[in-house]
N, CA, C, O and CB atoms as a CASP TS submission, in Angstrom:
PFRMAT TS
TARGET T0000
AUTHOR 0000-0000-0000
METHOD Language model
MODEL 1
PARENT N/A
ATOM      1  N   MET     1      89.192  20.134   6.308  1.00  0.00           N
ATOM      2  CA  MET     1      89.390  19.751   7.688  1.00  0.00           C
ATOM      3  C   MET     1      88.706  18.403   7.919  1.00  0.00           C
ATOM      4  O   MET     1      87.839  18.005   7.142  1.00  0.00           O
ATOM      5  CB  MET     1      88.839  20.839   8.655  1.00  0.00           C
ATOM      6  N   GLU     2      89.081  17.727   8.946  1.00  0.00           N
ATOM      7  CA  GLU     2      88.533  16.412   9.238  1.00  0.00           C
ATOM      8  C   GLU     2      87.077  16.509   9.660  1.00  0.00           C
ATOM      9  O   GLU     2      86.603  17.566  10.076  1.00  0.00           O
ATOM     10  CB  GLU     2      89.348  15.726  10.323  1.00  0.00           C
ATOM     11  N   GLU     3      86.358  15.363   9.543  1.00  0.00           N
ATOM     12  CA  GLU     3      84.960  15.334   9.954  1.00  0.00           C
ATOM     13  C   GLU     3      84.820  15.558  11.454  1.00  0.00           C
ATOM     14  O   GLU     3      83.919  16.269  11.900  1.00  0.00           O
ATOM     15  CB  GLU     3      84.319  14.007   9.561  1.00  0.00           C
ATOM     16  N   LYS     4      85.715  14.951  12.234  1.00  0.00           N
ATOM     17  CA  LYS     4      85.691  15.127  13.686  1.00  0.00           C
ATOM     18  C   LYS     4      85.992  16.586  14.024  1.00  0.00           C
ATOM     19  O   LYS     4      86.918  17.181  13.472  1.00  0.00           O
ATOM     20  CB  LYS     4      86.712  14.179  14.379  1.00  0.00           C
ATOM     21  N   GLN     5      85.216  17.146  14.922  1.00  0.00           N
ATOM     22  CA  GLN     5      85.435  18.531  15.333  1.00  0.00           C
ATOM     23  C   GLN     5      86.721  18.629  16.144  1.00  0.00           C
ATOM     24  O   GLN     5      86.845  18.011  17.202  1.00  0.00           O
ATOM     25  CB  GLN     5      84.232  19.061  16.153  1.00  0.00           C
ATOM     26  N   LEU     6      87.663  19.398  15.649  1.00  0.00           N
ATOM     27  CA  LEU     6      88.932  19.565  16.345  1.00  0.00           C
ATOM     28  C   LEU     6      88.791  20.579  17.470  1.00  0.00           C
ATOM     29  O   LEU     6      87.988  21.508  17.388  1.00  0.00           O
ATOM     30  CB  LEU     6      90.031  20.001  15.368  1.00  0.00           C
ATOM     31  N   THR     7      89.575  20.392  18.512  1.00  0.00           N
ATOM     32  CA  THR     7      89.670  21.445  19.520  1.00  0.00           C
ATOM     33  C   THR     7      90.532  22.556  18.936  1.00  0.00           C
ATOM     34  O   THR     7      91.218  22.354  17.935  1.00  0.00           O
ATOM     35  CB  THR     7      90.268  20.905  20.876  1.00  0.00           C
ATOM     36  N   PHE     8      90.497  23.699  19.547  1.00  0.00           N
ATOM     37  CA  PHE     8      91.316  24.822  19.096  1.00  0.00           C
ATOM     38  C   PHE     8      92.791  24.419  19.098  1.00  0.00           C
ATOM     39  O   PHE     8      93.525  24.701  18.151  1.00  0.00           O
ATOM     40  CB  PHE     8      91.087  26.067  19.996  1.00  0.00           C
ATOM     41  N   GLU     9      93.211  23.758  20.171  1.00  0.00           N
ATOM     42  CA  GLU     9      94.613  23.371  20.306  1.00  0.00           C
ATOM     43  C   GLU     9      95.031  22.361  19.237  1.00  0.00           C
ATOM     44  O   GLU     9      96.134  22.444  18.696  1.00  0.00           O
ATOM     45  CB  GLU     9      94.863  22.791  21.692  1.00  0.00           C
ATOM     46  N   GLU    10      94.144  21.406  18.935  1.00  0.00           N
ATOM     47  CA  GLU    10      94.436  20.433  17.883  1.00  0.00           C
ATOM     48  C   GLU    10      94.576  21.124  16.528  1.00  0.00           C
ATOM     49  O   GLU    10      95.469  20.802  15.744  1.00  0.00           O
ATOM     50  CB  GLU    10      93.334  19.360  17.821  1.00  0.00           C
ATOM     51  N   ALA    11      93.693  22.066  16.267  1.00  0.00           N
ATOM     52  CA  ALA    11      93.732  22.791  14.996  1.00  0.00           C
ATOM     53  C   ALA    11      95.019  23.611  14.876  1.00  0.00           C
ATOM     54  O   ALA    11      95.637  23.635  13.811  1.00  0.00           O
ATOM     55  CB  ALA    11      92.501  23.711  14.865  1.00  0.00           C
ATOM     56  N   ILE    12      95.427  24.278  15.953  1.00  0.00           N
ATOM     57  CA  ILE    12      96.675  25.058  15.935  1.00  0.00           C
ATOM     58  C   ILE    12      97.868  24.141  15.707  1.00  0.00           C
ATOM     59  O   ILE    12      98.759  24.461  14.920  1.00  0.00           O
ATOM     60  CB  ILE    12      96.854  25.845  17.257  1.00  0.00           C
ATOM     61  N   ASN    13      97.888  23.006  16.390  1.00  0.00           N
ATOM     62  CA  ASN    13      98.997  22.059  16.217  1.00  0.00           C
ATOM     63  C   ASN    13      99.064  21.543  14.786  1.00  0.00           C
ATOM     64  O   ASN    13     100.144  21.447  14.204  1.00  0.00           O
ATOM     65  CB  ASN    13      98.854  20.883  17.190  1.00  0.00           C
ATOM     66  N   LYS    14      97.918  21.214  14.229  1.00  0.00           N
ATOM     67  CA  LYS    14      97.874  20.723  12.844  1.00  0.00           C
ATOM     68  C   LYS    14      98.313  21.825  11.879  1.00  0.00           C
ATOM     69  O   LYS    14      99.018  21.554  10.907  1.00  0.00           O
ATOM     70  CB  LYS    14      96.446  20.227  12.482  1.00  0.00           C
ATOM     71  N   LEU    15      97.904  23.047  12.141  1.00  0.00           N
ATOM     72  CA  LEU    15      98.314  24.182  11.318  1.00  0.00           C
ATOM     73  C   LEU    15      99.829  24.382  11.383  1.00  0.00           C
ATOM     74  O   LEU    15     100.463  24.660  10.365  1.00  0.00           O
ATOM     75  CB  LEU    15      97.590  25.460  11.770  1.00  0.00           C
ATOM     76  N   ASN    16     100.402  24.240  12.565  1.00  0.00           N
ATOM     77  CA  ASN    16     101.860  24.342  12.707  1.00  0.00           C
ATOM     78  C   ASN    16     102.575  23.234  11.941  1.00  0.00           C
ATOM     79  O   ASN    16     103.603  23.474  11.308  1.00  0.00           O
ATOM     80  CB  ASN    16     102.255  24.288  14.185  1.00  0.00           C
ATOM     81  N   GLU    17     102.029  22.022  12.000  1.00  0.00           N
ATOM     82  CA  GLU    17     102.614  20.901  11.257  1.00  0.00           C
ATOM     83  C   GLU    17     102.593  21.177   9.759  1.00  0.00           C
ATOM     84  O   GLU    17     103.579  20.939   9.062  1.00  0.00           O
ATOM     85  CB  GLU    17     101.859  19.596  11.564  1.00  0.00           C
ATOM     86  N   ILE    18     101.467  21.679   9.270  1.00  0.00           N
ATOM     87  CA  ILE    18     101.340  21.994   7.849  1.00  0.00           C
ATOM     88  C   ILE    18     102.331  23.084   7.453  1.00  0.00           C
ATOM     89  O   ILE    18     102.992  22.984   6.420  1.00  0.00           O
ATOM     90  CB  ILE    18      99.903  22.434   7.518  1.00  0.00           C
ATOM     91  N   THR    19     102.430  24.114   8.271  1.00  0.00           N
ATOM     92  CA  THR    19     103.357  25.210   7.993  1.00  0.00           C
ATOM     93  C   THR    19     104.787  24.697   7.917  1.00  0.00           C
ATOM     94  O   THR    19     105.528  25.042   6.997  1.00  0.00           O
ATOM     95  CB  THR    19     103.243  26.300   9.067  1.00  0.00           C
ATOM     96  N   ASN    20     105.173  23.873   8.884  1.00  0.00           N
ATOM     97  CA  ASN    20     106.534  23.321   8.878  1.00  0.00           C
ATOM     98  C   ASN    20     106.778  22.462   7.652  1.00  0.00           C
ATOM     99  O   ASN    20     107.852  22.520   7.052  1.00  0.00           O
ATOM    100  CB  ASN    20     106.784  22.500  10.140  1.00  0.00           C
ATOM    101  N   ARG    21     105.800  21.676   7.282  1.00  0.00           N
ATOM    102  CA  ARG    21     105.939  20.788   6.111  1.00  0.00           C
ATOM    103  C   ARG    21     106.125  21.605   4.834  1.00  0.00           C
ATOM    104  O   ARG    21     106.981  21.288   4.009  1.00  0.00           O
ATOM    105  CB  ARG    21     104.701  19.866   5.974  1.00  0.00           C
ATOM    106  N   ILE    22     105.319  22.658   4.675  1.00  0.00           N
ATOM    107  CA  ILE    22     105.421  23.498   3.479  1.00  0.00           C
ATOM    108  C   ILE    22     106.765  24.230   3.464  1.00  0.00           C
ATOM    109  O   ILE    22     107.396  24.345   2.413  1.00  0.00           O
ATOM    110  CB  ILE    22     104.249  24.516   3.423  1.00  0.00           C
ATOM    111  N   GLN    23     107.204  24.724   4.621  1.00  0.00           N
ATOM    112  CA  GLN    23     108.475  25.454   4.688  1.00  0.00           C
ATOM    113  C   GLN    23     109.670  24.569   4.359  1.00  0.00           C
ATOM    114  O   GLN    23     110.661  25.046   3.806  1.00  0.00           O
ATOM    115  CB  GLN    23     108.655  26.056   6.068  1.00  0.00           C
ATOM    116  N   LYS    24     109.584  23.283   4.696  1.00  0.00           N
ATOM    117  CA  LYS    24     110.677  22.362   4.401  1.00  0.00           C
ATOM    118  C   LYS    24     110.738  22.022   2.914  1.00  0.00           C
ATOM    119  O   LYS    24     111.745  21.505   2.431  1.00  0.00           O
ATOM    120  CB  LYS    24     110.527  21.086   5.223  1.00  0.00           C
ATOM    121  N   SER    25     109.672  22.309   2.200  1.00  0.00           N
ATOM    122  CA  SER    25     109.583  22.045   0.760  1.00  0.00           C
ATOM    123  C   SER    25     109.812  20.581   0.427  1.00  0.00           C
ATOM    124  O   SER    25     110.415  20.271  -0.600  1.00  0.00           O
ATOM    125  CB  SER    25     110.585  22.897   0.010  1.00  0.00           C
ATOM    126  N   ASP    26     109.344  19.679   1.273  1.00  0.00           N
ATOM    127  CA  ASP    26     109.520  18.257   1.005  1.00  0.00           C
ATOM    128  C   ASP    26     108.259  17.624   0.431  1.00  0.00           C
ATOM    129  O   ASP    26     107.974  16.451   0.673  1.00  0.00           O
ATOM    130  CB  ASP    26     109.925  17.537   2.274  1.00  0.00           C
ATOM    131  N   CYS    27     107.504  18.418  -0.337  1.00  0.00           N
ATOM    132  CA  CYS    27     106.290  17.901  -0.939  1.00  0.00           C
ATOM    133  C   CYS    27     106.173  18.427  -2.370  1.00  0.00           C
ATOM    134  O   CYS    27     106.795  19.422  -2.742  1.00  0.00           O
ATOM    135  CB  CYS    27     105.049  18.295  -0.100  1.00  0.00           C
ATOM    136  N   SER    28     105.365  17.732  -3.150  1.00  0.00           N
ATOM    137  CA  SER    28     105.140  18.151  -4.530  1.00  0.00           C
ATOM    138  C   SER    28     104.301  19.431  -4.549  1.00  0.00           C
ATOM    139  O   SER    28     103.747  19.841  -3.528  1.00  0.00           O
ATOM    140  CB  SER    28     104.441  17.025  -5.342  1.00  0.00           C
ATOM    141  N   LEU    29     104.220  20.042  -5.707  1.00  0.00           N
ATOM    142  CA  LEU    29     103.415  21.251  -5.845  1.00  0.00           C
ATOM    143  C   LEU    29     101.953  20.964  -5.534  1.00  0.00           C
ATOM    144  O   LEU    29     101.303  21.740  -4.833  1.00  0.00           O
ATOM    145  CB  LEU    29     103.551  21.830  -7.257  1.00  0.00           C
ATOM    146  N   ASP    30     101.432  19.853  -6.051  1.00  0.00           N
ATOM    147  CA  ASP    30     100.036  19.493  -5.784  1.00  0.00           C
ATOM    148  C   ASP    30      99.794  19.257  -4.297  1.00  0.00           C
ATOM    149  O   ASP    30      98.801  19.722  -3.736  1.00  0.00           O
ATOM    150  CB  ASP    30      99.648  18.243  -6.578  1.00  0.00           C
ATOM    151  N   GLU    31     100.711  18.533  -3.671  1.00  0.00           N
ATOM    152  CA  GLU    31     100.568  18.263  -2.242  1.00  0.00           C
ATOM    153  C   GLU    31     100.715  19.554  -1.439  1.00  0.00           C
ATOM    154  O   GLU    31      99.983  19.772  -0.474  1.00  0.00           O
ATOM    155  CB  GLU    31     101.610  17.222  -1.780  1.00  0.00           C
ATOM    156  N   GLY    32     101.644  20.397  -1.827  1.00  0.00           N
ATOM    157  CA  GLY    32     101.828  21.676  -1.145  1.00  0.00           C
ATOM    158  C   GLY    32     100.592  22.544  -1.238  1.00  0.00           C
ATOM    159  O   GLY    32     100.201  23.196  -0.270  1.00  0.00           O
ATOM    160  N   PHE    33      99.974  22.547  -2.418  1.00  0.00           N
ATOM    161  CA  PHE    33      98.757  23.326  -2.583  1.00  0.00           C
ATOM    162  C   PHE    33      97.628  22.765  -1.727  1.00  0.00           C
ATOM    163  O   PHE    33      96.878  23.525  -1.114  1.00  0.00           O
ATOM    164  CB  PHE    33      98.342  23.355  -4.049  1.00  0.00           C
ATOM    165  N   ALA    34      97.502  21.440  -1.681  1.00  0.00           N
ATOM    166  CA  ALA    34      96.474  20.814  -0.847  1.00  0.00           C
ATOM    167  C   ALA    34      96.711  21.134   0.629  1.00  0.00           C
ATOM    168  O   ALA    34      95.767  21.408   1.369  1.00  0.00           O
ATOM    169  CB  ALA    34      96.454  19.287  -1.066  1.00  0.00           C
ATOM    170  N   LEU    35      97.966  21.097   1.047  1.00  0.00           N
ATOM    171  CA  LEU    35      98.298  21.445   2.430  1.00  0.00           C
ATOM    172  C   LEU    35      97.971  22.906   2.716  1.00  0.00           C
ATOM    173  O   LEU    35      97.440  23.235   3.777  1.00  0.00           O
ATOM    174  CB  LEU    35      99.782  21.170   2.712  1.00  0.00           C
ATOM    175  N   PHE    36      98.292  23.778   1.764  1.00  0.00           N
ATOM    176  CA  PHE    36      97.998  25.196   1.926  1.00  0.00           C
ATOM    177  C   PHE    36      96.489  25.408   2.069  1.00  0.00           C
ATOM    178  O   PHE    36      96.039  26.174   2.921  1.00  0.00           O
ATOM    179  CB  PHE    36      98.548  26.005   0.731  1.00  0.00           C
ATOM    180  N   GLU    37      95.719  24.723   1.230  1.00  0.00           N
ATOM    181  CA  GLU    37      94.268  24.832   1.290  1.00  0.00           C
ATOM    182  C   GLU    37      93.737  24.370   2.653  1.00  0.00           C
ATOM    183  O   GLU    37      92.869  25.018   3.239  1.00  0.00           O
ATOM    184  CB  GLU    37      93.628  24.009   0.162  1.00  0.00           C
ATOM    185  N   GLU    38      94.258  23.259   3.143  1.00  0.00           N
ATOM    186  CA  GLU    38      93.852  22.771   4.460  1.00  0.00           C
ATOM    187  C   GLU    38      94.256  23.761   5.552  1.00  0.00           C
ATOM    188  O   GLU    38      93.512  23.980   6.508  1.00  0.00           O
ATOM    189  CB  GLU    38      94.473  21.390   4.736  1.00  0.00           C
ATOM    190  N   GLY    39      95.434  24.353   5.402  1.00  0.00           N
ATOM    191  CA  GLY    39      95.902  25.345   6.367  1.00  0.00           C
ATOM    192  C   GLY    39      95.002  26.566   6.426  1.00  0.00           C
ATOM    193  O   GLY    39      94.740  27.100   7.504  1.00  0.00           O
ATOM    194  N   VAL    40      94.528  27.008   5.267  1.00  0.00           N
ATOM    195  CA  VAL    40      93.612  28.155   5.233  1.00  0.00           C
ATOM    196  C   VAL    40      92.320  27.817   5.964  1.00  0.00           C
ATOM    197  O   VAL    40      91.792  28.639   6.713  1.00  0.00           O
ATOM    198  CB  VAL    40      93.309  28.574   3.773  1.00  0.00           C
ATOM    199  N   LYS    41      91.815  26.610   5.746  1.00  0.00           N
ATOM    200  CA  LYS    41      90.592  26.188   6.440  1.00  0.00           C
ATOM    201  C   LYS    41      90.811  26.129   7.950  1.00  0.00           C
ATOM    202  O   LYS    41      89.956  26.551   8.729  1.00  0.00           O
ATOM    203  CB  LYS    41      90.127  24.815   5.923  1.00  0.00           C
ATOM    204  N   LEU    42      91.965  25.602   8.353  1.00  0.00           N
ATOM    205  CA  LEU    42      92.275  25.538   9.788  1.00  0.00           C
ATOM    206  C   LEU    42      92.425  26.932  10.388  1.00  0.00           C
ATOM    207  O   LEU    42      91.954  27.189  11.496  1.00  0.00           O
ATOM    208  CB  LEU    42      93.558  24.730  10.021  1.00  0.00           C
ATOM    209  N   ALA    43      93.075  27.825   9.661  1.00  0.00           N
ATOM    210  CA  ALA    43      93.247  29.201  10.150  1.00  0.00           C
ATOM    211  C   ALA    43      91.887  29.882  10.297  1.00  0.00           C
ATOM    212  O   ALA    43      91.650  30.595  11.271  1.00  0.00           O
ATOM    213  CB  ALA    43      94.156  30.016   9.192  1.00  0.00           C
ATOM    214  N   ASP    44      90.993  29.662   9.325  1.00  0.00           N
ATOM    215  CA  ASP    44      89.641  30.232   9.421  1.00  0.00           C
ATOM    216  C   ASP    44      88.899  29.668  10.629  1.00  0.00           C
ATOM    217  O   ASP    44      88.229  30.400  11.357  1.00  0.00           O
ATOM    218  CB  ASP    44      88.841  29.950   8.133  1.00  0.00           C
ATOM    219  N   TYR    45      89.028  28.356  10.834  1.00  0.00           N
ATOM    220  CA  TYR    45      88.384  27.704  11.981  1.00  0.00           C
ATOM    221  C   TYR    45      88.905  28.302  13.294  1.00  0.00           C
ATOM    222  O   TYR    45      88.124  28.624  14.189  1.00  0.00           O
ATOM    223  CB  TYR    45      88.635  26.168  11.949  1.00  0.00           C
ATOM    224  N   CYS    46      90.217  28.445  13.398  1.00  0.00           N
ATOM    225  CA  CYS    46      90.812  28.998  14.625  1.00  0.00           C
ATOM    226  C   CYS    46      90.368  30.443  14.846  1.00  0.00           C
ATOM    227  O   CYS    46      90.073  30.843  15.973  1.00  0.00           O
ATOM    228  CB  CYS    46      92.353  28.926  14.558  1.00  0.00           C
ATOM    229  N   SER    47      90.322  31.210  13.784  1.00  0.00           N
ATOM    230  CA  SER    47      89.879  32.601  13.884  1.00  0.00           C
ATOM    231  C   SER    47      88.430  32.676  14.353  1.00  0.00           C
ATOM    232  O   SER    47      88.079  33.505  15.192  1.00  0.00           O
ATOM    233  CB  SER    47      90.036  33.314  12.532  1.00  0.00           C
ATOM    234  N   GLN    48      87.598  31.803  13.803  1.00  0.00           N
ATOM    235  CA  GLN    48      86.190  31.756  14.198  1.00  0.00           C
ATOM    236  C   GLN    48      86.056  31.383  15.675  1.00  0.00           C
ATOM    237  O   GLN    48      85.277  31.995  16.406  1.00  0.00           O
ATOM    238  CB  GLN    48      85.419  30.750  13.322  1.00  0.00           C
ATOM    239  N   ARG    49      86.812  30.384  16.105  1.00  0.00           N
ATOM    240  CA  ARG    49      86.755  29.972  17.514  1.00  0.00           C
ATOM    241  C   ARG    49      87.205  31.111  18.436  1.00  0.00           C
ATOM    242  O   ARG    49      86.585  31.354  19.471  1.00  0.00           O
ATOM    243  CB  ARG    49      87.636  28.722  17.746  1.00  0.00           C
ATOM    244  N   LEU    50      88.276  31.803  18.062  1.00  0.00           N
ATOM    245  CA  LEU    50      88.752  32.924  18.872  1.00  0.00           C
ATOM    246  C   LEU    50      87.695  34.020  18.969  1.00  0.00           C
ATOM    247  O   LEU    50      87.505  34.612  20.031  1.00  0.00           O
ATOM    248  CB  LEU    50      90.048  33.494  18.286  1.00  0.00           C
ATOM    249  N   GLU    51      87.012  34.288  17.865  1.00  0.00           N
ATOM    250  CA  GLU    51      85.960  35.298  17.870  1.00  0.00           C
ATOM    251  C   GLU    51      84.814  34.868  18.788  1.00  0.00           C
ATOM    252  O   GLU    51      84.265  35.688  19.524  1.00  0.00           O
ATOM    253  CB  GLU    51      85.440  35.544  16.438  1.00  0.00           C
ATOM    254  N   GLU    52      84.455  33.587  18.746  1.00  0.00           N
ATOM    255  CA  GLU    52      83.400  33.083  19.627  1.00  0.00           C
ATOM    256  C   GLU    52      83.796  33.244  21.094  1.00  0.00           C
ATOM    257  O   GLU    52      82.988  33.666  21.921  1.00  0.00           O
ATOM    258  CB  GLU    52      83.099  31.604  19.317  1.00  0.00           C
ATOM    259  N   TYR    53      85.040  32.906  21.407  1.00  0.00           N
ATOM    260  CA  TYR    53      85.505  33.052  22.784  1.00  0.00           C
ATOM    261  C   TYR    53      85.562  34.521  23.195  1.00  0.00           C
ATOM    262  O   TYR    53      85.283  34.855  24.346  1.00  0.00           O
ATOM    263  CB  TYR    53      86.881  32.407  22.950  1.00  0.00           C
ATOM    264  N   ASN    54      85.917  35.381  22.276  1.00  0.00           N
ATOM    265  CA  ASN    54      85.971  36.805  22.571  1.00  0.00           C
ATOM    266  C   ASN    54      84.579  37.333  22.919  1.00  0.00           C
ATOM    267  O   ASN    54      84.422  38.099  23.869  1.00  0.00           O
ATOM    268  CB  ASN    54      86.557  37.581  21.379  1.00  0.00           C
ATOM    269  N   VAL    55      83.577  36.924  22.152  1.00  0.00           N
ATOM    270  CA  VAL    55      82.203  37.346  22.425  1.00  0.00           C
ATOM    271  C   VAL    55      81.760  36.841  23.798  1.00  0.00           C
ATOM    272  O   VAL    55      81.178  37.593  24.580  1.00  0.00           O
ATOM    273  CB  VAL    55      81.244  36.829  21.326  1.00  0.00           C
ATOM    274  N   LYS    56      82.034  35.580  24.087  1.00  0.00           N
ATOM    275  CA  LYS    56      81.668  35.016  25.392  1.00  0.00           C
ATOM    276  C   LYS    56      82.374  35.743  26.527  1.00  0.00           C
ATOM    277  O   LYS    56      81.776  36.023  27.567  1.00  0.00           O
ATOM    278  CB  LYS    56      82.005  33.523  25.441  1.00  0.00           C
ATOM    279  N   LEU    57      83.646  36.045  26.319  1.00  0.00           N
ATOM    280  CA  LEU    57      84.413  36.755  27.343  1.00  0.00           C
ATOM    281  C   LEU    57      83.835  38.142  27.588  1.00  0.00           C
ATOM    282  O   LEU    57      83.717  38.573  28.736  1.00  0.00           O
ATOM    283  CB  LEU    57      85.888  36.863  26.932  1.00  0.00           C
ATOM    284  N   GLN    58      83.476  38.841  26.521  1.00  0.00           N
ATOM    285  CA  GLN    58      82.869  40.166  26.677  1.00  0.00           C
ATOM    286  C   GLN    58      81.531  40.072  27.406  1.00  0.00           C
ATOM    287  O   GLN    58      81.209  40.926  28.233  1.00  0.00           O
ATOM    288  CB  GLN    58      82.676  40.832  25.304  1.00  0.00           C
ATOM    289  N   GLN    59      80.753  39.033  27.098  1.00  0.00           N
ATOM    290  CA  GLN    59      79.473  38.849  27.786  1.00  0.00           C
ATOM    291  C   GLN    59      79.689  38.583  29.268  1.00  0.00           C
ATOM    292  O   GLN    59      79.000  39.151  30.116  1.00  0.00           O
ATOM    293  CB  GLN    59      78.681  37.697  27.154  1.00  0.00           C
ATOM    294  N   LEU    60      80.639  37.727  29.571  1.00  0.00           N
ATOM    295  CA  LEU    60      80.904  37.398  30.975  1.00  0.00           C
ATOM    296  C   LEU    60      81.443  38.596  31.745  1.00  0.00           C
ATOM    297  O   LEU    60      81.013  38.852  32.870  1.00  0.00           O
ATOM    298  CB  LEU    60      81.892  36.241  31.068  1.00  0.00           C
ATOM    299  N   THR    61      82.372  39.328  31.155  1.00  0.00           N
ATOM    300  CA  THR    61      82.924  40.484  31.862  1.00  0.00           C
ATOM    301  C   THR    61      81.885  41.580  31.989  1.00  0.00           C
ATOM    302  O   THR    61      81.893  42.334  32.962  1.00  0.00           O
ATOM    303  CB  THR    61      84.165  41.017  31.142  1.00  0.00           C
ATOM    304  N   GLY    62      80.981  41.676  31.008  1.00  0.00           N
ATOM    305  CA  GLY    62      79.889  42.647  31.107  1.00  0.00           C
ATOM    306  C   GLY    62      78.959  42.312  32.254  1.00  0.00           C
ATOM    307  O   GLY    62      78.495  43.201  32.969  1.00  0.00           O
ATOM    308  N   LYS    63      78.685  41.028  32.429  1.00  0.00           N
ATOM    309  CA  LYS    63      77.836  40.587  33.537  1.00  0.00           C
ATOM    310  C   LYS    63      78.519  40.859  34.869  1.00  0.00           C
ATOM    311  O   LYS    63      77.872  41.277  35.829  1.00  0.00           O
ATOM    312  CB  LYS    63      77.502  39.089  33.406  1.00  0.00           C
ATOM    313  N   LEU    64      79.820  40.623  34.929  1.00  0.00           N
ATOM    314  CA  LEU    64      80.559  40.869  36.169  1.00  0.00           C
ATOM    315  C   LEU    64      80.595  42.358  36.489  1.00  0.00           C
ATOM    316  O   LEU    64      80.449  42.749  37.647  1.00  0.00           O
ATOM    317  CB  LEU    64      81.991  40.315  36.064  1.00  0.00           C
ATOM    318  N   GLU    65      80.786  43.182  35.479  1.00  0.00           N
ATOM    319  CA  GLU    65      80.818  44.633  35.692  1.00  0.00           C
ATOM    320  C   GLU    65      79.463  45.129  36.179  1.00  0.00           C
ATOM    321  O   GLU    65      79.391  46.021  37.024  1.00  0.00           O
ATOM    322  CB  GLU    65      81.217  45.367  34.394  1.00  0.00           C
ATOM    323  N   GLY    66      78.382  44.544  35.641  1.00  0.00           N
ATOM    324  CA  GLY    66      77.040  44.911  36.076  1.00  0.00           C
ATOM    325  C   GLY    66      76.795  44.563  37.529  1.00  0.00           C
ATOM    326  O   GLY    66      76.125  45.312  38.240  1.00  0.00           O
ATOM    327  N   LYS    67      77.324  43.442  37.979  1.00  0.00           N
ATOM    328  CA  LYS    67      77.177  43.034  39.375  1.00  0.00           C
ATOM    329  C   LYS    67      78.000  43.939  40.293  1.00  0.00           C
ATOM    330  O   LYS    67      77.568  44.251  41.402  1.00  0.00           O
ATOM    331  CB  LYS    67      77.602  41.565  39.553  1.00  0.00           C
ATOM    332  N   ASN    68      79.174  44.358  39.840  1.00  0.00           N
ATOM    333  CA  ASN    68      80.036  45.214  40.643  1.00  0.00           C
ATOM    334  C   ASN    68      79.468  46.603  40.808  1.00  0.00           C
ATOM    335  O   ASN    68      79.758  47.278  41.796  1.00  0.00           O
ATOM    336  CB  ASN    68      81.400  45.299  40.030  1.00  0.00           C
ATOM    337  N   GLU    69      78.646  47.051  39.839  1.00  0.00           N
ATOM    338  CA  GLU    69      78.075  48.390  39.915  1.00  0.00           C
ATOM    339  C   GLU    69      76.898  48.478  40.875  1.00  0.00           C
ATOM    340  O   GLU    69      76.499  49.574  41.271  1.00  0.00           O
ATOM    341  CB  GLU    69      77.641  48.835  38.550  1.00  0.00           C
ATOM    342  N   GLN    70      76.342  47.331  41.251  1.00  0.00           N
ATOM    343  CA  GLN    70      75.165  47.334  42.129  1.00  0.00           C
ATOM    344  C   GLN    70      75.515  47.562  43.545  1.00  0.00           C
ATOM    345  O   GLN    70      74.633  47.591  44.402  1.00  0.00           O
ATOM    346  CB  GLN    70      74.420  46.063  42.019  1.00  0.00           C
TER
END
């Protein structure tokens, strides 16, 4: 992945571009493998970000539920 921290949306868009490129088969085996490797890294990054947001969402909704019970 690039040195610059991608937003979730940028990472998803780049992952879609890589997927489309590989599906079109317009690249060499070496290039396809490199793209696949980058795609795996992007997918891991997106999964990690989603998990972080899920934890934050659970924390926020837990706080809201606690306030509603008072």
